[in-house]
Backbone bond lengths (Angstrom), bond angles and torsions (degrees), N, CA, C in turn:
res aa  C-N    CA-C-N  psi(-1)  N-CA   C-N-CA  omega(-1)  CA-C   N-CA-C  phi
1 M - - - 1.464 - - 1.497 108.01 -
2 Y 1.318 115.34 128.09 1.468 120.95 173.52 1.515 109.90 -148.99
3 H 1.336 115.33 117.53 1.462 121.02 175.62 1.505 107.84 -132.52
4 E 1.334 116.20 137.31 1.465 120.61 173.81 1.505 106.28 -121.59
5 I 1.331 115.00 117.78 1.497 121.12 175.11 1.515 104.57 -95.12
6 E 1.323 115.27 108.75 1.466 120.54 -175.24 1.508 111.68 -61.42
7 G 1.318 114.63 147.42 1.451 120.46 174.92 1.508 110.21 -84.34
8 Q 1.303 115.67 176.74 1.459 121.92 -178.80 1.492 109.53 -152.30
9 L 1.302 117.50 125.82 1.467 123.39 -175.61 1.513 110.46 54.28
10 S 1.312 118.49 -113.49 1.505 120.47 -178.30 1.525 112.61 -89.78
11 I 1.315 118.43 1.78 1.444 121.07 -179.03 1.525 109.45 -90.62
12 E 1.356 116.01 124.47 1.448 120.35 -177.48 1.535 110.75 -79.43
13 P 1.338 115.82 157.37 1.483 118.63 178.17 1.512 111.53 -69.71
14 I 1.329 116.16 159.01 1.465 124.61 176.32 1.521 104.08 -117.36
15 I 1.349 114.83 127.39 1.489 118.59 -177.27 1.533 109.57 -121.68
16 F 1.348 114.50 124.65 1.431 120.43 172.07 1.530 106.10 -98.36
17 D 1.293 116.22 103.77 1.454 122.61 -176.56 1.571 108.63 -94.26
18 E 1.313 117.68 -174.49 1.448 120.96 -177.41 1.529 112.88 -60.62
19 A 1.294 118.58 -37.88 1.469 121.27 -174.45 1.520 114.87 -128.89
20 E 1.337 117.04 1.74 1.461 117.39 -176.03 1.536 110.63 -157.72
21 L 1.311 113.57 160.06 1.483 121.93 174.15 1.524 105.35 -102.94
22 I 1.357 114.82 130.80 1.445 118.35 -178.95 1.535 106.84 -116.62
23 A 1.335 115.59 121.07 1.470 121.60 -177.52 1.500 108.35 -154.36
24 L 1.308 116.17 146.13 1.506 124.06 175.32 1.525 108.46 53.60
25 G 1.296 118.69 34.29 1.456 121.25 178.04 1.491 115.30 75.13
26 H 1.297 120.01 9.34 1.460 125.18 178.64 1.522 110.78 -115.41
27 H 1.314 115.16 154.57 1.455 123.88 177.85 1.517 106.13 -112.19
28 Y 1.362 116.99 123.74 1.476 122.96 -179.32 1.522 107.98 -117.13
29 P 1.335 119.27 102.12 1.484 120.25 178.30 1.521 110.06 -59.58
30 Y 1.330 115.86 139.00 1.465 121.83 -176.36 1.525 111.28 -55.06
31 E 1.344 117.49 -39.18 1.494 117.64 -177.78 1.524 113.80 -65.99
32 E 1.342 117.67 -15.40 1.460 121.43 179.83 1.527 111.36 -95.55
33 I 1.348 117.70 -9.53 1.453 120.79 -178.35 1.539 108.16 -83.28
34 E 1.340 114.13 120.72 1.464 121.82 179.64 1.547 110.45 -85.01
35 S 1.331 116.68 -39.84 1.437 118.72 177.96 1.544 109.55 -159.74
36 L 1.344 115.76 158.42 1.470 124.11 174.19 1.503 106.79 -135.19
37 D 1.324 118.50 123.07 1.457 122.85 179.36 1.529 111.17 -136.89
38 I 1.333 114.30 140.02 1.448 118.29 175.17 1.506 107.13 -89.53
39 T 1.324 115.13 126.81 1.437 120.38 175.76 1.547 107.95 -119.60
40 S 1.256 118.36 147.12 1.490 120.98 -177.09 1.557 109.78 -95.97
41 S 1.294 114.06 151.33 1.441 119.81 171.72 1.525 108.28 -100.50
42 Q 1.302 119.04 -151.83 1.462 123.60 -179.06 1.536 109.71 -55.49
43 L 1.339 115.63 149.19 1.442 122.13 -175.29 1.548 113.64 -51.60
44 F 1.295 116.62 -46.23 1.465 120.13 -175.66 1.533 112.48 -99.66
45 S 1.282 117.14 14.42 1.480 121.50 -179.96 1.548 109.97 -71.99
46 P 1.294 117.36 143.63 1.453 120.15 -178.58 1.540 112.47 -79.97
47 Y 1.310 116.76 0.37 1.474 118.38 -179.73 1.523 112.48 -135.37
48 G 1.301 113.75 162.34 1.473 121.16 175.69 1.532 106.94 -125.29
49 I 1.313 117.97 179.79 1.426 120.84 -177.59 1.531 107.77 -126.57
50 L 1.327 113.95 130.84 1.471 122.35 169.63 1.533 105.81 -96.63
51 T 1.329 117.49 118.11 1.440 119.42 179.57 1.486 108.75 -98.25
52 L 1.331 117.28 119.40 1.446 124.60 -179.57 1.513 106.25 -105.45
53 R 1.341 117.89 127.40 1.429 120.48 176.92 1.520 107.06 -108.34
54 T 1.323 116.22 122.14 1.462 122.62 -179.94 1.499 110.03 -145.32
55 Q 1.307 116.46 137.43 1.464 123.33 179.11 1.503 112.55 49.33
56 G 1.367 113.74 40.32 1.500 120.39 176.52 1.502 115.41 75.87
57 R 1.323 119.51 8.81 1.487 118.93 178.98 1.528 107.19 -130.78
58 D 1.370 112.40 154.85 1.449 120.40 -179.67 1.512 109.57 -98.48
59 V 1.341 116.70 138.79 1.425 123.75 176.19 1.509 106.82 -120.65
60 A 1.323 117.49 122.30 1.453 122.53 -179.92 1.524 108.98 -91.78
61 I 1.327 115.85 120.90 1.449 122.22 -177.56 1.527 108.65 -117.31
62 P 1.355 117.67 110.70 1.452 118.77 179.26 1.521 111.63 -70.94
63 F 1.328 115.05 148.04 1.455 120.40 173.99 1.529 109.08 -141.48
64 A 1.318 116.57 153.42 1.462 121.48 179.01 1.537 108.09 -68.59
65 R 1.296 118.09 124.52 1.458 121.09 -177.95 1.533 112.46 -57.97
66 S 1.294 115.39 -27.50 1.492 118.74 176.92 1.516 112.89 -67.82
67 R 1.319 118.26 -12.58 1.440 123.51 177.66 1.546 113.94 -102.98
68 K 1.338 114.50 12.00 1.485 118.68 -175.16 1.537 112.07 -60.43
69 N 1.325 119.88 -41.04 1.457 120.96 -177.56 1.550 110.78 -62.80
70 K 1.345 113.91 -41.24 1.477 117.95 179.06 1.528 110.70 -66.48
71 L 1.319 117.17 -37.80 1.467 119.91 177.76 1.522 111.36 -67.25
72 E 1.336 117.09 -39.33 1.470 119.66 177.72 1.505 111.01 -62.97
73 A 1.323 117.15 -38.77 1.490 118.83 178.25 1.541 110.33 -65.22
74 A 1.298 117.62 -39.90 1.469 120.46 177.85 1.516 110.61 -64.65
75 L 1.362 117.61 -39.57 1.467 119.22 177.12 1.489 113.45 -65.75
76 R 1.339 117.23 -37.00 1.482 120.30 175.18 1.500 111.84 -60.67
77 E 1.291 115.86 -45.94 1.476 119.97 179.06 1.562 110.92 -66.42
78 F 1.315 116.06 -38.24 1.482 119.25 175.10 1.501 110.46 -61.19
79 G 1.354 118.43 -42.85 1.431 120.82 178.98 1.549 112.65 -63.91
80 R 1.353 115.84 -42.31 1.489 118.82 176.64 1.512 111.76 -63.00
81 M 1.331 114.93 -42.51 1.458 119.09 178.73 1.527 112.66 -61.96
82 R 1.327 114.83 -42.47 1.469 120.55 177.61 1.507 110.71 -63.54
83 E 1.321 118.08 -43.91 1.464 121.17 -179.78 1.516 109.76 -63.33
84 S 1.302 120.23 -45.49 1.440 122.45 -179.89 1.529 110.37 -66.77
85 G 1.333 117.10 -35.75 1.456 121.10 176.59 1.504 110.46 -65.70
86 D 1.356 118.67 -41.06 1.448 121.12 177.57 1.502 111.20 -64.36
87 N 1.340 117.55 -39.37 1.461 120.06 176.34 1.534 111.28 -64.50
88 D 1.344 116.27 -38.32 1.465 118.51 178.95 1.546 109.08 -66.94
89 R 1.335 116.19 -41.19 1.480 118.49 -179.20 1.531 109.97 -64.74
90 Q 1.368 117.15 -40.02 1.467 119.94 -179.82 1.522 109.96 -64.84
91 E 1.344 118.38 -40.68 1.460 121.29 179.01 1.532 108.91 -65.73
92 A 1.304 116.87 -42.50 1.480 119.18 -179.84 1.523 110.59 -63.64
93 A 1.343 117.25 -39.38 1.443 119.85 178.07 1.529 111.17 -65.19
94 K 1.335 116.99 -38.70 1.450 119.15 178.72 1.521 111.44 -64.91
95 S 1.348 115.81 -41.99 1.471 118.56 -176.61 1.530 111.57 -75.98
96 S 1.344 118.28 -17.71 1.452 119.06 177.75 1.509 113.30 -88.12
97 R 1.318 116.49 -11.49 1.478 119.15 176.27 1.531 109.12 -72.25
98 P 1.352 113.84 142.73 1.457 116.60 178.65 1.537 108.78 -68.63
99 A 1.277 116.13 141.62 1.469 120.19 -179.88 1.510 108.49 -69.10
100 A 1.283 116.06 142.80 1.469 122.11 178.59 1.523 107.24 -63.19
101 Q 1.320 113.47 133.59 1.465 116.79 178.92 1.533 110.27 -72.08
102 A 1.297 114.75 138.14 1.459 118.08 177.49 1.540 109.31 -67.16
103 P 1.324 115.44 142.28 1.457 116.15 179.89 1.542 110.05 -58.81
104 T 1.302 114.56 133.92 1.455 117.83 -178.84 1.535 110.22 -107.53
105 D 1.308 115.21 154.12 1.451 122.79 178.37 1.522 107.28 -78.70
106 P 1.335 118.64 118.87 1.464 120.51 -178.36 1.520 112.26 -58.42
107 Y 1.314 117.58 -32.15 1.469 119.36 -179.68 1.519 111.23 -70.02
108 E 1.334 118.07 -35.90 1.438 121.00 173.34 1.540 111.91 -62.56
109 E 1.326 114.20 -41.31 1.453 119.54 178.22 1.501 111.57 -63.31
110 I 1.340 116.03 -40.98 1.465 119.43 179.30 1.553 110.44 -64.88
111 K 1.331 116.47 -38.63 1.484 118.84 178.17 1.533 110.12 -62.35
112 K 1.341 117.02 -42.34 1.457 119.63 179.97 1.565 109.51 -65.88
113 L 1.292 114.40 -40.95 1.482 120.54 178.42 1.522 110.55 -62.18
114 K 1.348 118.59 -41.43 1.450 123.34 178.59 1.529 110.61 -62.05
115 E 1.345 116.26 -39.13 1.472 118.30 176.02 1.514 110.58 -61.86
116 L 1.357 116.28 -41.84 1.474 119.61 178.27 1.521 110.96 -62.23
117 L 1.349 115.60 -37.40 1.456 120.39 179.41 1.560 109.46 -65.86
118 D 1.354 115.36 -45.71 1.466 119.23 -179.57 1.524 111.82 -62.46
119 L 1.347 116.53 -30.87 1.457 120.21 178.82 1.543 113.29 -82.20
120 G 1.321 114.62 -7.27 1.485 119.85 -179.72 1.500 114.18 81.36
121 I 1.328 116.79 17.14 1.486 121.19 -177.68 1.530 109.09 -82.47
122 V 1.349 118.14 -33.79 1.434 120.12 175.34 1.529 107.69 -121.57
123 T 1.338 116.42 157.84 1.459 121.36 -178.68 1.517 108.27 -86.33
124 E 1.336 115.03 165.49 1.459 121.62 175.43 1.540 109.81 -57.44
125 E 1.311 117.55 -42.45 1.458 122.43 -179.02 1.545 109.48 -61.98
126 E 1.315 117.15 -48.14 1.505 120.84 178.92 1.528 110.25 -60.02
127 F 1.334 115.41 -42.54 1.468 120.04 179.73 1.523 110.03 -60.80
128 E 1.327 119.34 -48.35 1.457 123.16 -178.02 1.536 110.70 -64.08
129 N 1.336 117.48 -43.19 1.490 121.31 179.79 1.523 110.29 -61.66
130 K 1.307 117.66 -45.64 1.483 121.41 -177.79 1.524 109.69 -68.69
131 K 1.349 116.63 -38.17 1.473 119.27 179.03 1.517 111.15 -62.83
132 K 1.353 116.43 -43.54 1.459 120.46 177.92 1.536 110.61 -61.24
133 Q 1.325 114.28 -39.41 1.503 118.80 -179.03 1.522 109.25 -65.85
134 L 1.331 117.16 -45.70 1.478 120.93 179.31 1.495 113.08 -63.96
135 L 1.292 117.11 -33.16 1.491 120.03 -178.29 1.519 112.25 -93.74
136 D 1.346 115.49 5.84 1.488 120.23 -179.92 1.529 111.56 54.19
137 L 1.325 115.79 45.95 1.474 119.96 178.94 1.498 110.80 -100.36
């Protein structure tokens, strides 16, 4: 994604780069942007305001009103990108969760544990404690 909303007179350009929004000489990484909203100023004013919310504070970014359509297009693409990124993050979180263990038969577990006891891998005390735990005693 790359959009450049040109500045006009004393209004600086707004740039939507691959990973950040650049405005007023600052770089705002997309993951830190909480919201972006276009707000209007006076009816006949030559500029509007893009309100960027980041880290719990609002930043007012002026833009030339004649560039509003281009800014709205950039905001739509930003919204789509954020939605698809959220879906990707949700899928990644799901896949990184450990799979739920299938319920096991406590008697099978005890048999395996008995083999470990016979081989000397676990002690008699460990065997008895685990057996009581598996049988809910």
